[in-house]
matplotlib code that plots the C-alpha trace (Angstrom):
import matplotlib.pyplot as plt

x = [117.7, 119.5, 121.9, 120.9, 120.2, 117.2, 117.2, 115.2, 113.8, 111.4, 107.7, 107.3, 110.1, 109.4, 105.5, 106.4, 105.4, 106.9, 105.3, 106.9, 105.7, 107.4, 107.1, 107.9, 108.6, 108.3, 106.8, 105.9, 108.6, 107.4, 110.2, 109.2, 110.9, 113.9, 113.0, 115.7, 118.3, 120.3, 123.4, 123.0, 124.7, 128.1, 127.7, 124.3, 122.1, 120.3, 117.7, 116.6, 113.2, 114.9, 117.0, 114.0, 111.5, 113.8, 113.8, 109.9, 109.6, 112.1, 109.9, 106.9, 108.4, 109.9, 106.4, 105.5, 107.9, 104.8, 102.7, 102.1, 103.9, 106.3, 109.7, 111.6, 111.8, 114.5, 114.4, 115.9, 116.7, 116.7, 120.1, 118.6, 115.3, 113.5, 112.0, 112.0, 111.0, 110.1, 110.7, 108.8, 108.3, 105.2, 104.0, 101.6, 98.0, 98.6, 96.1, 96.4, 99.9, 100.5, 101.1, 104.0, 101.8, 98.1, 96.0, 96.2, 98.9, 101.6, 105.1, 106.2, 106.9, 104.6, 104.6, 102.5, 102.5, 104.0, 103.1, 102.3, 101.7, 102.2, 104.5, 105.8, 109.4, 109.2, 112.5, 116.1, 119.7, 123.0, 126.6, 125.5, 122.6, 120.2, 119.9, 121.0, 120.3, 122.1, 123.8, 127.4, 127.0, 124.7, 124.9, 123.1, 120.1, 118.3, 114.8, 113.9, 110.2, 108.3, 104.7, 103.6, 101.8, 98.7, 99.1, 102.9, 104.4, 105.1, 106.7, 108.8, 110.0, 110.9, 113.2, 114.5, 115.5, 117.3, 119.2, 119.5, 122.2, 124.7, 124.1, 125.8, 129.1, 128.8, 131.3, 129.4, 126.2, 125.4, 121.8, 118.8, 115.4, 112.3, 109.0, 105.6, 102.6, 99.5, 97.6, 99.8, 100.3, 104.0, 107.4, 110.1, 113.7, 115.4, 119.1, 121.5, 125.0, 128.3, 128.8, 127.5, 131.0, 130.9, 127.3, 127.9, 129.3, 125.7, 124.4, 127.0, 125.6, 123.3, 119.6, 120.7, 122.2, 120.4, 117.8, 118.3, 116.4, 115.0, 111.6, 110.8, 107.3, 106.4, 106.7, 107.6, 110.6, 112.0, 114.5, 115.7, 118.8, 118.9, 121.2, 120.3, 119.6, 118.7, 117.1, 114.2, 114.4, 111.3, 110.8, 113.3, 116.8, 119.9, 123.4, 125.1, 128.1]
y = [102.6, 103.6, 101.3, 101.2, 98.0, 96.2, 94.3, 91.0, 90.2, 87.5, 88.5, 87.7, 90.1, 92.8, 92.7, 93.1, 90.8, 90.2, 90.3, 88.6, 89.3, 87.4, 88.3, 86.6, 88.8, 87.9, 84.7, 82.1, 79.5, 76.1, 74.0, 71.9, 73.0, 70.8, 68.1, 69.3, 72.1, 73.0, 75.3, 79.0, 80.2, 81.5, 84.6, 86.6, 86.5, 89.8, 89.7, 92.8, 92.8, 92.8, 95.8, 97.6, 97.0, 97.4, 101.3, 101.3, 98.7, 100.7, 103.8, 102.1, 100.8, 104.2, 105.5, 103.1, 105.1, 107.4, 104.6, 103.9, 101.1, 100.6, 99.3, 98.9, 96.5, 94.7, 94.4, 91.3, 90.2, 86.4, 85.3, 82.0, 83.1, 86.1, 87.2, 89.9, 89.7, 92.4, 91.4, 94.1, 94.6, 96.2, 96.7, 93.7, 94.7, 97.6, 96.2, 95.4, 95.9, 97.6, 95.4, 96.0, 94.6, 95.1, 93.0, 95.1, 97.1, 97.9, 97.5, 98.0, 94.2, 91.1, 90.4, 88.3, 87.6, 84.2, 84.3, 87.0, 86.3, 87.6, 85.9, 85.8, 85.3, 82.4, 80.8, 82.3, 81.2, 82.5, 83.6, 87.1, 88.3, 90.1, 89.3, 92.2, 92.7, 95.2, 95.1, 95.3, 93.1, 90.4, 90.8, 87.7, 86.0, 82.6, 81.7, 78.2, 77.8, 75.1, 74.2, 72.5, 69.1, 68.2, 71.0, 69.9, 73.2, 72.5, 69.3, 70.8, 73.6, 70.9, 69.4, 72.9, 73.5, 70.2, 70.5, 74.2, 74.9, 72.7, 74.3, 77.5, 75.8, 76.6, 79.4, 82.4, 81.6, 84.4, 83.7, 81.4, 82.9, 80.8, 82.6, 81.0, 82.3, 83.5, 80.9, 78.1, 76.7, 78.1, 78.4, 80.5, 80.4, 83.7, 82.8, 85.8, 85.2, 87.2, 85.1, 81.9, 80.7, 77.6, 77.1, 73.5, 72.6, 73.1, 70.0, 67.7, 68.8, 66.1, 66.8, 68.3, 65.2, 63.2, 61.0, 62.7, 66.0, 67.1, 68.2, 64.9, 63.8, 67.2, 69.7, 70.2, 72.5, 74.7, 77.5, 80.6, 82.8, 86.6, 89.6, 92.3, 95.4, 97.7, 98.5, 101.0, 102.1, 102.9, 103.5, 100.9, 101.5, 99.5, 100.8, 100.9, 98.5]
z = [91.5, 94.7, 95.9, 99.5, 101.6, 102.7, 106.0, 106.2, 109.9, 110.5, 110.6, 114.2, 115.2, 112.8, 112.1, 108.4, 105.6, 102.2, 98.9, 96.0, 92.3, 89.6, 85.9, 82.8, 79.5, 76.1, 74.9, 77.7, 78.3, 77.1, 78.6, 81.8, 84.9, 86.1, 88.7, 91.2, 91.8, 89.0, 89.2, 87.9, 84.7, 85.8, 83.5, 83.8, 80.7, 80.4, 77.7, 75.4, 77.2, 80.5, 79.6, 78.1, 81.1, 84.2, 84.1, 83.9, 86.7, 88.8, 88.2, 89.4, 92.5, 93.5, 93.6, 96.6, 98.8, 99.6, 100.6, 104.4, 105.6, 102.8, 104.0, 100.9, 97.8, 95.8, 92.1, 90.8, 87.2, 86.3, 85.1, 83.5, 82.4, 80.7, 84.0, 86.6, 90.2, 92.8, 96.5, 98.7, 102.5, 104.0, 107.5, 108.4, 108.4, 105.8, 103.6, 99.7, 98.6, 95.2, 92.1, 89.6, 86.6, 86.5, 83.9, 80.6, 81.9, 79.1, 79.7, 76.1, 75.9, 76.5, 80.1, 82.4, 86.1, 87.1, 90.6, 93.3, 97.0, 100.4, 102.8, 106.4, 106.9, 109.3, 109.6, 108.8, 109.4, 108.2, 108.3, 109.3, 111.3, 110.2, 106.6, 104.5, 100.7, 98.6, 95.1, 96.6, 99.6, 98.1, 94.4, 93.6, 95.1, 94.5, 95.0, 96.2, 95.2, 96.7, 96.2, 99.2, 99.0, 101.2, 103.7, 104.6, 105.1, 108.9, 108.1, 105.4, 107.7, 110.2, 107.6, 106.6, 110.2, 110.3, 106.7, 105.9, 108.5, 106.8, 103.5, 105.0, 104.7, 100.9, 99.9, 99.0, 100.8, 103.3, 104.5, 104.0, 104.6, 104.5, 103.8, 104.0, 101.9, 103.5, 101.5, 102.7, 99.4, 98.8, 100.6, 99.2, 100.3, 99.6, 99.8, 99.6, 98.0, 97.6, 94.4, 92.5, 91.6, 94.0, 94.1, 92.7, 96.3, 97.6, 95.6, 97.4, 100.7, 102.7, 101.8, 98.3, 96.7, 94.1, 95.8, 99.2, 98.4, 101.7, 100.3, 98.7, 99.6, 101.0, 98.1, 94.3, 93.8, 91.3, 91.4, 89.8, 90.2, 90.0, 89.9, 92.5, 90.2, 93.0, 96.1, 96.8, 100.4, 102.5, 106.1, 107.1, 106.0, 107.0, 107.1, 103.7, 103.2]

ax = plt.figure().add_subplot(projection="3d")
ax.plot(x, y, z, "-o")
ax.set_aspect("equal")
plt.show()
């Protein structure tokens, strides 16, 4: 995949939506998700299935370049699970966005869609503006995955605005980018990082300590950590770094 950049701007400013498709490869994982934030593996674990499937997924996403309204996509390989994710951006109102994996669609290994939703980027903050994702500038990304309880998305976003800026003191954390799903059931924080070496310091920040999780009572939480494998550019291209 080409090593260009993808720029993330809030939907209200850009009239662009995000689509996040998360894939699990191989046999389904049966271990329950941790109850709170866990630090990522220091060394990326690349599975045989990931290595086999990545070129095919990249080829599929490249085909989206010809689609009206396609702004770009980031291909992400989990460093803790046998998973891939594709974060893509499209003009709002473009219609149904393409799917990486259709039912019954072979990828040469067992694969299933963990989740696929459309999102608005509703709140961001960071040590740089705008948010830029690229293999060189932000080689690692985390997803903070929140499943909202009882329509509490607005309340959760209020807590995000009060808590997230302090997290930006964590060395390596460049930006936080909260996305709200169109069905209102999910929030995703796409966090961009220059490296995870000091991620553990985030867990000592107010709102992240044991017993102080800012989402308690509003959402359930899990996270995943990714290597930025590449970027497919569309109509919107940022200056390469």
